[in-house]
KEGUPA-200431 format. One record per residue: residue in one letter; x, y, z of N, C-alpha, C in turn. Coordinates in Angstrom, 2 decimals, decimal comma. Last residue first. Example, Ala and Ser with C-alpha at 12.3 -4.5 7.8 and 13.67 -1.06 7.14 Angstrom:
BEGIN
NODE code    n_xx    n_yy    n_zz   ca_xx   ca_yy   ca_zz    c_xx    c_yy    c_zz
NODE    S   12,85   -2,25    7,08   13,67   -1,06    7,14   12,90    0,03    7,87
NODE    A   13,19   -5,69    7,80   12,30   -4,50    7,80   13,20   -3,30    7,80
//
This chain:
BEGIN
NODE code    n_xx    n_yy    n_zz   ca_xx   ca_yy   ca_zz    c_xx    c_yy    c_zz
NODE    L    0,64    4,80   16,67    0,80    3,42   17,11    1,81    3,32   18,26
NODE    K    0,48    7,29   15,60   -0,18    7,09   16,89   -0,05    5,67   17,41
NODE    S    1,62    7,21   13,13    2,29    8,04   14,13    1,69    7,87   15,52
NODE    V   -0,25    5,76   11,68    1,00    5,11   12,09    1,69    5,89   13,19
NODE    I   -2,10    7,82   11,18   -2,46    6,70   12,05   -1,21    6,01   12,58
NODE    A   -0,61    9,38    9,45   -1,09    9,98   10,69   -1,51    8,90   11,68
NODE    L   -0,26    7,59    7,35    0,91    7,99    8,13    0,50    8,63    9,45
NODE    A   -2,90    7,53    6,38   -2,28    6,30    6,90   -1,08    6,64    7,78
NODE    R   -3,10   10,16    5,54   -3,97    9,69    6,62   -3,42    8,40    7,23
NODE    R   -1,23   10,10    3,49   -0,99   10,96    4,65   -1,89   10,56    5,83
NODE    A   -2,45    8,35    1,68   -1,16    8,00    2,28   -0,88    8,83    3,53
NODE    A   -4,78    9,80    1,03   -4,88    8,47    1,65   -3,58    8,10    2,34
NODE    T   -3,59   12,11   -0,13   -4,48   12,21    1,04   -4,58   10,88    1,76
NODE    A   -2,23   11,07   -2,32   -1,48   11,70   -1,24   -2,32   11,80    0,02
NODE    G   -4,37   10,25   -3,88   -3,44    9,25   -3,36   -2,62    9,80   -2,21
NODE    E   -5,43   12,76   -4,42   -6,23   11,79   -3,68   -5,35   10,69   -3,10
NODE    Q   -3,34   13,89   -5,89   -3,75   14,52   -4,65   -4,57   13,55   -3,79
NODE    A   -3,19   12,17   -8,13   -2,06   12,29   -7,21   -2,47   12,89   -5,87
NODE    D   -6,35   10,36   -8,41   -5,28   11,22   -8,90   -4,22   11,39   -7,81
NODE    A   -7,82    7,25   -8,90   -7,33    8,19   -7,90   -6,20    9,04   -8,48
NODE    L  -10,35    6,88  -11,37   -8,98    6,61  -10,94   -8,50    7,68   -9,97
NODE    P  -12,87    7,21  -12,46  -12,74    7,29  -11,00  -11,33    7,00  -10,49
NODE    S  -12,57    9,42  -15,34  -12,66    8,08  -14,74  -12,51    8,24  -13,23
NODE    H  -12,88   11,26  -18,40  -13,08   11,15  -16,96  -13,07    9,68  -16,54
NODE    Q  -10,22   11,73  -20,83  -11,58   11,38  -20,44  -11,66   11,25  -18,91
NODE    G   -7,68   12,04  -21,82   -8,43   13,24  -21,46   -9,86   12,99  -21,08
NODE    Q   -6,25    9,79  -22,17   -6,91   10,32  -23,36   -7,76   11,55  -23,06
NODE    L   -5,51    9,18  -19,62   -4,46    9,59  -20,54   -5,02   10,20  -21,83
NODE    M   -8,01    8,31  -18,68   -7,44    9,55  -18,16   -6,33   10,07  -19,08
NODE    H   -8,28    5,93  -20,14   -9,24    7,01  -20,33   -8,66    8,34  -19,85
NODE    H   -6,14    4,46  -19,07   -6,13    4,83  -20,49   -7,09    5,99  -20,74
NODE    F   -7,11    4,17  -16,46   -5,83    4,85  -16,70   -5,77    5,32  -18,15
NODE    A   -9,41    2,63  -16,94   -9,55    3,98  -16,41   -8,27    4,79  -16,63
NODE    T   -8,22    0,26  -17,79   -9,11    0,99  -18,70   -9,24    2,43  -18,25
NODE    Y   -6,91   -0,42  -15,44   -6,12   -0,08  -16,61   -6,95    0,64  -17,67
NODE    Q   -9,18   -0,94  -13,85   -8,28    0,15  -13,48   -7,40    0,56  -14,65
NODE    R  -10,19   -3,17  -15,13  -10,98   -1,94  -15,15  -10,12   -0,73  -14,76
NODE    T   -8,10   -4,92  -14,47   -8,34   -4,59  -15,87   -9,16   -3,31  -15,98
NODE    L   -8,51   -5,01  -11,70   -7,25   -4,48  -12,23   -7,39   -4,11  -13,71
NODE    A  -11,04   -6,19  -11,43  -10,84   -4,81  -11,02   -9,56   -4,21  -11,60
NODE    D  -11,89   -8,14  -14,44  -11,57   -7,96  -13,02  -11,23   -6,50  -12,73
NODE    T  -12,55   -8,98  -16,96  -13,37   -7,93  -16,36  -13,05   -7,72  -14,89
NODE    Q  -11,17  -11,12  -17,90  -10,77   -9,81  -18,40  -11,51   -8,67  -17,71
NODE    A  -10,30  -13,53  -15,36  -11,24  -12,93  -16,29  -10,78  -11,53  -16,70
NODE    L   -8,64  -14,42  -13,37   -8,16  -14,55  -14,75   -9,07  -13,84  -15,75
NODE    E   -8,58  -12,07  -10,59   -8,96  -13,31  -11,25   -8,45  -13,31  -12,69
NODE    V   -7,50  -10,81   -7,80   -7,22  -10,63   -9,22   -7,47  -11,96   -9,91
NODE    R   -9,65   -9,80   -5,17   -8,84  -10,82   -5,82   -8,67  -10,52   -7,30
NODE    N  -11,10   -8,26   -3,51  -10,04   -7,59   -4,24   -9,14   -8,59   -4,95
NODE    S  -14,37   -7,93   -2,57  -13,37   -8,88   -3,05  -12,36   -8,12   -3,88
NODE    L  -16,52   -7,38    0,14  -15,65   -6,80   -0,89  -14,64   -7,85   -1,30
NODE    P  -19,88   -7,71    1,23  -18,54   -8,32    1,05  -17,79   -7,62   -0,07
NODE    L  -21,65   -5,53    3,23  -21,34   -5,84    1,84  -19,97   -6,48    1,76
NODE    E  -24,32   -5,03    5,49  -22,96   -5,54    5,26  -22,79   -5,89    3,79
NODE    T  -26,18   -2,57    7,17  -26,02   -3,38    5,96  -24,57   -3,79    5,83
NODE    W  -28,47   -1,66    9,68  -27,08   -1,95    9,34  -27,03   -2,89    8,15
NODE    A  -30,42    0,36   11,86  -30,29   -0,29   10,54  -28,81   -0,47   10,20
NODE    D  -30,53    1,85   14,13  -30,42    0,40   14,29  -30,23   -0,33   12,96
NODE    G  -28,84    4,65   12,88  -29,66    4,12   13,95  -29,43    2,63   14,11
NODE    D  -27,59    3,67    9,77  -28,08    4,78   10,57  -28,99    4,20   11,65
NODE    G  -24,70    2,16    8,14  -26,05    2,25    8,66  -26,33    3,54    9,38
NODE    W  -22,47   -0,34    6,77  -22,91    1,04    7,00  -24,34    1,04    7,53
NODE    G  -19,50   -2,21    6,02  -20,83   -2,11    6,60  -21,19   -0,65    6,84
NODE    M  -17,50   -4,27    4,04  -17,86   -2,90    4,37  -19,27   -2,91    4,92
NODE    T  -14,79   -6,65    4,12  -16,21   -6,30    4,12  -16,36   -4,81    4,44
NODE    A  -12,45   -9,03    2,86  -12,77   -7,66    3,26  -14,27   -7,47    3,20
NODE    C   -9,79  -11,48    3,18  -11,14  -11,06    2,83  -11,35   -9,62    3,30
NODE    S   -7,66  -14,30    3,25   -7,81  -12,87    2,98   -9,25  -12,56    2,62
NODE    A   -7,39  -16,67    5,89   -7,90  -16,32    4,56   -8,02  -14,81    4,43
NODE    E   -5,98  -16,85    8,33   -6,11  -18,02    7,44   -6,50  -17,64    6,03
NODE    V   -3,71  -14,03    8,88   -4,89  -14,84    9,17   -5,01  -15,96    8,13
NODE    G   -1,78  -11,99    8,70   -1,40  -13,32    9,17   -2,56  -14,22    9,53
NODE    H   -3,52   -9,02    9,81   -2,60   -9,74    8,95   -2,33  -11,13    9,53
NODE    R   -6,22   -6,63    9,67   -5,50   -7,72   10,32   -4,60   -8,40    9,31
NODE    A   -8,02   -3,69   10,36   -7,14   -4,39    9,43   -6,31   -5,40   10,20
NODE    H  -10,75   -1,62   10,49  -10,14   -2,78   11,13   -9,29   -3,49   10,08
NODE    F  -12,15    1,51   11,07  -11,28    0,73   10,19  -10,64   -0,40   11,00
NODE    D  -15,11    3,36   11,18  -14,21    2,44   11,88  -13,45    1,62   10,85
NODE    V  -16,40    6,59   11,09  -15,85    5,49   10,29  -14,89    4,67   11,15
NODE    R  -19,11    8,69   11,17  -18,16    7,98   12,03  -17,71    6,74   11,27
NODE    T  -19,68   11,47    9,09  -19,77   10,03    9,27  -18,70    9,52   10,23
NODE    G  -19,54   14,02    8,12  -20,51   13,76    9,17  -20,63   12,30    9,53
NODE    G  -16,13   13,89    7,50  -17,36   14,62    7,25  -18,31   14,40    8,41
NODE    M  -15,11   11,31    9,36  -14,89   11,87    8,04  -16,17   12,56    7,62
NODE    R  -13,52   10,18   12,24  -14,68   10,90   11,71  -14,27   11,54   10,39
NODE    A  -12,52    6,94   13,53  -12,28    8,26   12,95  -13,60    8,91   12,57
NODE    K  -10,75    4,36   14,99  -12,03    5,05   14,97  -11,75    6,47   14,50
NODE    V   -9,01    1,44   14,14   -9,02    2,90   14,16  -10,46    3,39   14,16
NODE    Q   -6,93   -1,29   14,87   -8,29   -0,76   14,80   -8,24    0,74   14,97
NODE    V   -4,68   -3,68   13,54   -4,90   -2,32   14,02   -6,37   -1,96   13,86
NODE    G   -3,20   -6,93   14,33   -3,72   -5,88   13,48   -3,90   -4,56   14,18
NODE    D   -2,52   -8,90   16,12   -2,63   -9,28   14,71   -3,17   -8,17   13,82
NODE    A   -2,31   -7,65   18,60   -1,28   -8,62   18,21   -1,32   -8,90   16,71
NODE    Q   -3,18   -4,17   18,01   -3,36   -5,47   18,63   -2,32   -6,44   18,08
NODE    A   -3,52   -0,76   18,56   -2,69   -1,79   17,94   -2,86   -3,08   18,72
NODE    Q   -5,93    1,62   18,11   -5,57    0,49   18,96   -4,76   -0,52   18,15
NODE    V   -6,87    4,93   18,20   -6,05    3,94   17,48   -5,65    2,87   18,46
NODE    D   -9,47    7,35   17,85   -8,80    6,33   18,66   -8,03    5,38   17,75
NODE    L  -10,10    9,49   16,17  -10,65    9,45   17,53   -9,91    8,47   18,42
NODE    I   -8,97   11,63   13,79   -8,69   10,33   14,39   -9,16   10,37   15,85
NODE    L  -10,53   13,26   11,27  -10,34   13,33   12,72  -10,16   11,93   13,28
NODE    F   -9,89   14,92    8,53   -9,88   13,52    8,96   -9,53   13,51   10,43
NODE    P  -11,81   17,52    6,95  -10,83   17,06    7,93  -11,01   15,58    8,25
NODE    D  -12,50   17,27    3,39  -12,92   17,45    4,77  -11,83   16,99    5,74
NODE    A  -11,81   16,61    0,84  -11,26   17,85    1,37  -11,62   18,09    2,83
NODE    G  -13,21   14,18    0,42  -11,76   14,22    0,37  -11,14   15,45    0,99
NODE    C  -15,76   13,12    0,54  -15,35   14,08    1,57  -13,83   14,25    1,59
NODE    R  -17,37   11,11   -0,59  -17,09   12,36   -1,31  -16,69   13,47   -0,33
NODE    L  -17,76    8,62    0,33  -18,41    9,69    1,08  -18,25   11,06    0,42
NODE    L  -16,17    7,23   -1,50  -17,60    6,96   -1,44  -18,37    8,06   -0,71
NODE    H  -13,59    8,36   -1,04  -14,17    8,32   -2,38  -15,68    8,16   -2,31
NODE    S  -13,16    7,91    1,68  -13,16    9,27    1,17  -13,85    9,35   -0,19
NODE    A  -13,25    5,08    1,68  -14,20    5,85    2,47  -14,30    7,28    1,95
NODE    L  -11,06    4,49    0,02  -12,41    4,11   -0,39  -13,46    4,90    0,38
NODE    D   -8,82    5,40    1,46   -9,18    6,01    0,18  -10,62    5,73   -0,18
NODE    L   -9,07    3,70    3,66   -8,95    5,14    3,87   -9,30    5,89    2,59
NODE    D   -8,98    1,23    2,45  -10,27    1,70    2,96  -10,24    3,18    3,33
NODE    H   -6,29    1,00    1,67   -7,38    0,72    0,73   -8,65    1,44    1,18
NODE    V   -4,95    1,35    4,07   -4,95    2,46    3,12   -5,98    2,26    2,02
NODE    M   -4,99   -1,09    5,37   -5,98   -0,08    5,75   -6,05    1,07    4,77
NODE    L   -2,75   -2,38    3,95   -4,13   -2,87    3,97   -5,14   -1,76    4,23
NODE    D   -0,41   -0,80    3,98   -0,67   -1,70    2,86   -2,12   -2,16    2,79
NODE    L   -0,37    0,83    6,24    0,06    1,38    4,96   -0,31    0,51    3,77
NODE    V   -1,34   -0,90    8,30   -1,99    0,38    8,01   -1,66    0,86    6,60
NODE    V    0,41   -3,04    8,13   -1,03   -3,30    8,07   -1,77   -2,01    7,71
NODE    S    2,86   -1,84    8,55    2,54   -2,31    7,20    1,05   -2,62    7,05
NODE    R    2,62   -1,25   11,33    2,84   -0,19   10,34    2,43   -0,65    8,94
NODE    A    2,37   -3,77   12,47    1,27   -2,82   12,61    1,40   -1,70   11,56
NODE    S    3,73   -6,08   10,00    3,79   -5,31   11,23    2,56   -4,41   11,32
NODE    G    2,85   -9,33    8,61    3,21   -7,92    8,56    3,28   -7,31    9,93
NODE    P    1,99  -12,04    6,33    2,43  -11,48    7,62    2,77  -10,01    7,47
NODE    L   -1,01  -12,62    4,43    0,41  -12,27    4,48    0,79  -11,72    5,85
NODE    R   -3,72  -12,87    4,48   -2,93  -14,03    4,93   -1,46  -13,68    5,10
NODE    S   -5,56  -10,09    5,71   -4,70  -10,70    4,71   -3,97  -11,88    5,31
NODE    Q   -8,61   -8,17    6,00   -7,57   -9,03    6,55   -6,83   -9,74    5,43
NODE    R  -10,79   -5,60    6,98   -9,94   -6,14    5,92   -8,85   -6,98    6,56
NODE    H  -13,69   -3,89    7,46  -12,89   -4,97    8,01  -12,11   -5,59    6,86
NODE    F  -15,14   -0,73    8,03  -14,40   -1,60    7,12  -13,65   -2,66    7,93
NODE    A  -18,13    1,14    8,45  -17,08    0,30    9,03  -16,46   -0,59    7,96
NODE    L  -19,99    4,00    9,29  -19,39    3,21    8,23  -18,24    2,40    8,85
NODE    R  -22,81    5,99   10,10  -21,76    5,07   10,52  -21,29    4,25    9,32
NODE    S  -24,53    7,63    8,78  -23,92    8,18    9,99  -22,79    7,30   10,49
NODE    P  -24,16    7,70    5,16  -24,62    7,13    6,43  -23,95    7,80    7,61
NODE    A  -25,14    9,98    2,65  -24,04    9,45    3,46  -24,57    8,92    4,78
NODE    R  -27,83    8,73    0,65  -27,17    9,81    1,37  -26,14    9,21    2,30
NODE    D  -28,20    6,36   -0,72  -28,72    7,60   -1,30  -28,12    8,83   -0,64
NODE    W  -25,61    3,89   -1,18  -26,58    4,60   -0,36  -27,01    5,88   -1,08
NODE    P  -23,38    2,76   -2,39  -24,56    1,91   -2,15  -25,60    2,57   -1,25
NODE    P  -21,90    4,58   -5,04  -22,11    4,46   -3,59  -23,40    3,69   -3,32
NODE    D  -21,15    2,37   -7,81  -21,76    3,59   -7,30  -21,85    3,45   -5,79
NODE    S  -19,60    0,15   -7,96  -19,60    1,03   -9,12  -20,25    2,38   -8,79
NODE    L  -18,98   -1,84   -6,09  -18,98   -0,44   -5,69  -18,92    0,50   -6,88
NODE    A  -18,68   -4,39   -6,95  -19,77   -4,15   -6,01  -19,94   -2,67   -5,68
NODE    E  -16,37   -4,31   -8,43  -17,64   -4,38   -9,15  -18,83   -4,10   -8,24
NODE    N  -13,88   -2,03   -7,66  -14,61   -3,20   -7,18  -16,00   -3,20   -7,81
NODE    F  -12,50    0,19   -8,17  -12,98   -0,55   -9,33  -13,59   -1,90   -8,94
NODE    R  -11,58    1,14   -5,83  -12,49    2,02   -6,57  -13,11    1,31   -7,76
NODE    E   -9,67   -0,69   -5,13  -11,03   -0,90   -4,62  -12,03    0,06   -5,26
NODE    I   -7,21    0,21   -6,09   -7,99   -0,71   -6,92   -9,42   -0,92   -6,43
NODE    H   -5,46    2,75   -6,41   -6,41    2,35   -5,36   -7,49    1,50   -6,03
NODE    G   -2,87    3,58   -7,75   -3,66    2,38   -7,99   -4,50    1,94   -6,80
NODE    I   -2,76    6,96   -8,76   -2,44    5,98   -7,73   -3,41    4,80   -7,85
NODE    F   -1,12    9,01  -11,25   -2,31    8,39  -10,65   -1,87    7,27   -9,71
NODE    L   -0,01   11,81  -12,95    0,33   10,81  -11,94   -0,96   10,32  -11,28
NODE    R    1,16   13,37  -15,88    0,03   12,89  -15,09    0,44   11,73  -14,20
NODE    R    3,33   16,27  -16,17    2,91   14,91  -16,50    1,82   14,45  -15,53
NODE    G    4,40   18,68  -15,50    3,12   18,69  -16,20    2,65   17,32  -16,63
NODE    T    6,71   19,04  -14,06    6,82   18,43  -15,39    5,53   18,52  -16,19
NODE    I    5,76   20,22  -11,69    6,82   20,88  -12,47    6,86   20,34  -13,90
NODE    R    3,81   18,40  -10,74    3,47   19,81  -11,00    4,49   20,45  -11,94
NODE    A    5,27   16,05  -10,44    4,12   16,06  -11,34    3,75   17,50  -11,71
NODE    A    7,15   16,90   -8,53    7,60   16,47   -9,86    6,45   16,48  -10,87
NODE    D    5,50   17,44   -6,32    6,27   18,52   -6,93    6,71   18,15   -8,35
NODE    L    4,54   14,87   -5,77    3,60   15,92   -6,16    4,34   17,07   -6,86
NODE    M    6,96   13,61   -5,07    6,17   13,12   -6,21    5,20   14,19   -6,70
NODE    A    7,74   15,08   -2,82    8,63   15,01   -3,99    7,87   14,56   -5,23
NODE    D    5,62   14,60   -1,04    5,86   15,96   -1,55    6,73   15,94   -2,80
NODE    I    6,05   11,85   -0,55    4,80   12,32   -1,16    5,00   13,69   -1,78
NODE    A    8,55   11,95    0,69    8,41   11,26   -0,59    7,13   11,69   -1,31
NODE    Q    7,93   13,38    3,01    8,91   13,92    2,08    8,78   13,27    0,71
NODE    E    6,13   11,69    4,32    5,65   12,99    3,83    6,62   13,55    2,79
NODE    S    6,39    8,25    3,33    6,84    9,39    4,11    6,27   10,66    3,49
NODE    E    5,70    6,23    1,61    5,71    5,92    3,04    6,28    7,05    3,89
NODE    A    3,32    6,54   -1,12    4,66    6,59   -0,54    4,55    6,35    0,96
NODE    M    0,89    5,45   -2,07    1,69    6,35   -2,91    3,14    6,41   -2,42
NODE    P    0,58    1,97   -1,28    0,40    3,38   -0,96    1,30    4,23   -1,84
NODE    K   -0,59    1,62   -4,72   -0,74    2,17   -3,37    0,16    1,37   -2,42
NODE    E    1,41    1,95   -7,73    0,62    1,18   -6,77    0,49    1,94   -5,45
NODE    V    1,06    4,46  -10,18    1,88    3,83   -9,15    0,97    3,12   -8,16
NODE    L    1,20    5,41  -13,39    0,25    4,79  -12,47    1,10    4,04  -11,45
NODE    V    2,38    8,23  -15,20    2,62    7,14  -14,26    1,35    6,72  -13,52
NODE    D    3,92    9,42  -18,23    2,79    9,43  -17,29    2,82    8,15  -16,47
NODE    V    7,12   10,73  -18,88    6,28    9,53  -18,85    5,16    9,72  -17,83
NODE    G    9,17   12,56  -19,00    7,98   12,82  -19,79    7,02   11,65  -19,85
NODE    R   11,20   12,22  -17,26   11,45   11,72  -18,63   10,23   11,96  -19,53
NODE    R   10,07   13,04  -14,92   11,07   13,93  -15,53   11,43   13,50  -16,94
NODE    L    8,53   10,79  -14,37    7,87   12,05  -14,70    8,84   13,00  -15,39
NODE    L   10,61    8,96  -13,75    9,73    8,75  -14,90    9,06   10,05  -15,33
NODE    A   11,71   10,07  -11,41   12,55    9,86  -12,59   11,70    9,70  -13,85
NODE    V    9,48    9,99   -9,71   10,08   11,27  -10,06   10,93   11,14  -11,32
NODE    V    9,14    7,18   -9,54    8,09    8,03  -10,12    8,67    9,38  -10,55
NODE    L   11,52    6,34   -8,30   11,14    5,85   -9,63   10,14    6,77  -10,29
NODE    D   11,49    7,71   -5,85   12,63    7,85   -6,76   12,25    7,45   -8,18
NODE    A    8,94    6,87   -4,76    9,25    8,27   -5,04   10,38    8,41   -6,06
NODE    H    8,99    3,98   -4,47    8,06    4,68   -5,36    8,54    6,07   -5,75
NODE    T   10,40    2,53   -2,67   11,09    2,88   -3,92   10,24    3,77   -4,81
NODE    D    8,74    1,90   -0,61    9,85    2,79   -0,29   10,68    3,16   -1,52
NODE    A    6,94    0,07   -1,71    6,52    1,46   -1,54    7,68    2,41   -1,25
NODE    P    8,24   -2,11   -4,27    8,03   -1,77   -2,86    7,80   -0,27   -2,66
NODE    T    6,42   -1,72   -7,42    7,61   -2,03   -6,66    7,34   -1,73   -5,19
NODE    V    5,13   -0,99   -9,89    4,63   -2,05   -9,00    5,82   -2,59   -8,21
NODE    V    4,14    1,45  -11,92    5,17    1,20  -10,92    4,61    0,24   -9,88
NODE    A    3,66    1,69  -15,28    3,02    1,21  -14,06    4,13    0,84  -13,09
NODE    A    3,91    4,39  -17,60    4,53    3,33  -16,80    3,63    2,97  -15,63
NODE    A    3,95    5,66  -20,98    3,36    5,53  -19,65    4,05    4,38  -18,92
NODE    Q    5,49    5,72  -23,28    4,64    6,87  -22,98    4,12    6,86  -21,54
NODE    V    8,48    4,80  -24,79    7,56    4,54  -23,68    6,80    5,81  -23,33
NODE    K   10,41    5,43  -26,67    9,02    5,38  -27,14    8,02    5,13  -26,02
NODE    E   12,89    5,22  -25,54   12,30    6,55  -25,62   10,83    6,50  -26,02
NODE    P   13,35    2,49  -23,26   13,19    2,99  -24,63   12,47    4,34  -24,65
NODE    L   15,56    2,53  -20,54   14,15    2,62  -20,95   14,04    3,18  -22,36
NODE    A   18,00    2,27  -19,37   17,83    1,62  -20,67   16,39    1,71  -21,18
NODE    D   17,71    3,53  -16,97   18,72    4,05  -17,89   18,55    3,48  -19,30
NODE    L   16,02    2,09  -15,41   15,42    3,12  -16,25   16,42    3,73  -17,22
NODE    S   17,22   -1,35  -15,60   17,04   -0,05  -14,97   16,42    0,94  -15,95
NODE    A   17,15   -3,82  -16,93   17,53   -3,78  -15,51   17,25   -2,45  -14,85
NODE    I   14,48   -5,17  -18,97   15,69   -4,37  -18,77   15,93   -4,20  -17,28
NODE    A   12,82   -7,37  -21,18   13,16   -7,02  -19,79   14,47   -6,25  -19,75
NODE    D    9,94   -8,26  -23,05   11,29   -7,71  -23,04   11,58   -7,23  -21,63
NODE    F    8,01  -11,19  -22,31    8,23   -9,75  -22,20    9,69   -9,40  -22,46
NODE    G    7,54  -13,94  -22,20    7,41  -13,24  -23,48    7,54  -11,74  -23,42
NODE    Q    8,11  -15,31  -19,97    6,69  -15,06  -20,23    6,47  -14,19  -21,46
NODE    A   10,83  -15,29  -19,93   10,17  -16,58  -20,12    8,69  -16,42  -20,43
NODE    L   11,25  -12,60  -19,31   11,61  -13,10  -20,63   10,91  -14,41  -20,93
NODE    A   10,42  -12,68  -16,61    9,72  -11,85  -17,58   10,00  -12,32  -19,01
NODE    A   12,33  -14,37  -15,51   10,92  -14,78  -15,48   10,12  -13,97  -16,49
NODE    A   14,58  -12,79  -15,89   14,51  -14,09  -16,55   13,07  -14,58  -16,60
NODE    R   13,93  -10,69  -14,19   14,04  -10,44  -15,63   13,97  -11,75  -16,41
NODE    A   14,04  -12,03  -11,75   12,78  -11,43  -12,19   12,81  -11,17  -13,70
NODE    Q   16,74  -12,69  -11,70   15,75  -13,76  -11,73   14,39  -13,24  -12,19
NODE    P   18,00  -10,15  -11,58   18,17  -11,02  -12,77   17,14  -12,14  -12,85
NODE    D   16,45   -7,23  -10,56   16,72   -8,61  -10,15   16,85   -9,50  -11,39
NODE    P   15,59   -4,77  -11,45   17,04   -4,97  -11,27   17,42   -6,40  -10,92
NODE    D   13,25   -4,38  -14,05   13,49   -4,97  -12,72   15,00   -5,21  -12,57
NODE    V   10,78   -3,62  -16,27   12,00   -3,09  -15,68   12,15   -3,69  -14,28
NODE    V    9,49   -4,75  -19,36    9,46   -4,85  -17,91   10,80   -4,34  -17,39
NODE    C    8,21   -3,04  -22,28    9,21   -3,77  -21,52    8,81   -3,85  -20,06
NODE    V    5,87   -2,38  -23,68    7,17   -2,26  -24,33    8,22   -3,09  -23,61
NODE    V    2,77   -3,38  -24,19    3,79   -3,46  -23,14    5,15   -3,48  -23,82
NODE    E    0,32   -1,42  -25,39    1,43   -2,22  -25,87    2,48   -2,23  -24,76
NODE    Y   -3,22   -1,12  -24,70   -1,80   -1,01  -24,35   -0,91   -1,90  -25,21
NODE    A   -5,88   -1,58  -25,13   -5,45   -0,18  -25,16   -3,95   -0,02  -24,98
NODE    P   -6,55   -4,25  -24,82   -6,41   -3,73  -26,19   -5,89   -2,30  -26,26
NODE    H   -4,74   -6,17  -22,48   -5,67   -5,05  -22,68   -5,47   -4,45  -24,07
NODE    A   -2,77   -8,00  -22,10   -4,04   -8,50  -22,61   -5,02   -7,38  -22,95
NODE    R   -0,77   -6,40  -20,99   -0,54   -7,04  -22,30   -1,86   -7,51  -22,92
NODE    A   -1,93   -5,74  -18,54   -1,66   -4,68  -19,52   -1,46   -5,27  -20,92
NODE    R   -2,03   -8,27  -17,34   -3,27   -7,53  -17,59   -3,05   -6,44  -18,65
NODE    R    0,72   -8,89  -17,18   -0,17   -9,74  -17,99   -1,48   -9,01  -18,31
NODE    A    1,63   -6,85  -15,49    2,18   -6,98  -16,84    1,26   -7,80  -17,73
NODE    H    0,15   -7,35  -13,13    0,01   -6,09  -13,86    0,48   -6,24  -15,30
NODE    V    1,22   -9,86  -12,47   -0,20   -9,74  -12,80   -0,46   -8,45  -13,58
NODE    Q    3,85   -9,14  -11,93    3,57  -10,07  -13,02    2,11  -10,00  -13,45
NODE    G    3,48   -7,53   -9,70    3,96   -6,93  -10,93    3,72   -7,84  -12,13
NODE    F    2,82   -9,35   -7,73    1,75   -8,52   -8,28    2,19   -7,82   -9,56
NODE    R    5,39  -10,70   -7,50    4,10  -11,42   -7,53    3,01  -10,58   -8,19
NODE    G    7,56   -8,67   -9,57    7,30   -9,58   -8,46    5,94  -10,22   -8,60
NODE    F    8,65   -6,87  -11,34    8,08   -8,11  -11,86    8,01   -9,14  -10,74
NODE    G    8,86   -3,49  -11,96    8,66   -4,48  -10,91    7,98   -5,71  -11,48
NODE    L    7,20   -1,50  -14,14    8,35   -1,53  -13,24    8,06   -2,44  -12,07
NODE    V    6,26   -1,70  -17,39    5,87   -2,15  -16,06    7,13   -2,26  -15,22
NODE    A    5,47    0,69  -19,90    6,47   -0,15  -19,24    5,95   -0,50  -17,86
NODE    I    3,48    1,20  -22,85    3,66    1,22  -21,40    4,80    0,31  -20,97
NODE    R    1,91    2,99  -25,23    3,12    2,20  -25,04    3,57    2,32  -23,57
NODE    T   -1,43    2,75  -26,06   -0,46    3,42  -25,21    0,72    2,50  -24,97
NODE    R   -2,59    2,44  -29,42   -2,31    1,83  -28,12   -1,25    2,63  -27,37
NODE    P   -4,59    5,03  -30,93   -3,40    4,16  -30,89   -3,19    3,60  -29,48
NODE    S   -8,20    4,75  -30,89   -6,97    5,50  -30,66   -5,79    4,54  -30,61
NODE    M  -10,36    3,74  -33,51   -9,77    3,42  -32,21   -8,44    4,18  -32,07
//
């Protein structure tokens, strides 16, 4: 068995805590520390048995990889700093919230030669281990909703970006043009009609609803199939986040995995920003 990857988790908020626990439970990792400037977050990390530091200035030299689970507007500064320190990075989606931040992250990865991946977790949804069709459908639709409140901008960047990446991944059309046909902002969400390759794709994202859920539908002509998607992080070791950490380890070891690379994450974020510009 290869040595465990020594990893740091940046951000110990609601989802950062889940990341830290999954990484600690994974046999491929040693969690060296949690990094968070908030004293209460560090106290919570210490209470759960993690070493905790306030900033990257105190990051131990032995750290080989990092998971960045902080607000999206902090991603670029943290990721660039980590890459320059020789640390490989898995950063939560969206990759960033501006073209300038995306470019800075891509440039840092290119210049340093370090590896950068984006946590598009739906790629590890158990229901989607393979595309559920033999050939790309003519129509594809995503419906995703969250109990958390948000603005039209955050709905696109935080929720819809899941499906912008997933559609590209399943249709295998990452390099194809993304043609936005229509964008409608509503009181509780955003609807987008687009074309990706030869497929018409509809994206629906809502916030502030009673229950979080997601579905994907596809078809040709009158035929239509619906598939429920679940992105919940359960306690079991086989959840999507654990599979994502396995994929990260595989990529660090030079093996293949479906983990979104920096260019794929940039594509999803840029498509989300293009939609936001039309709101």
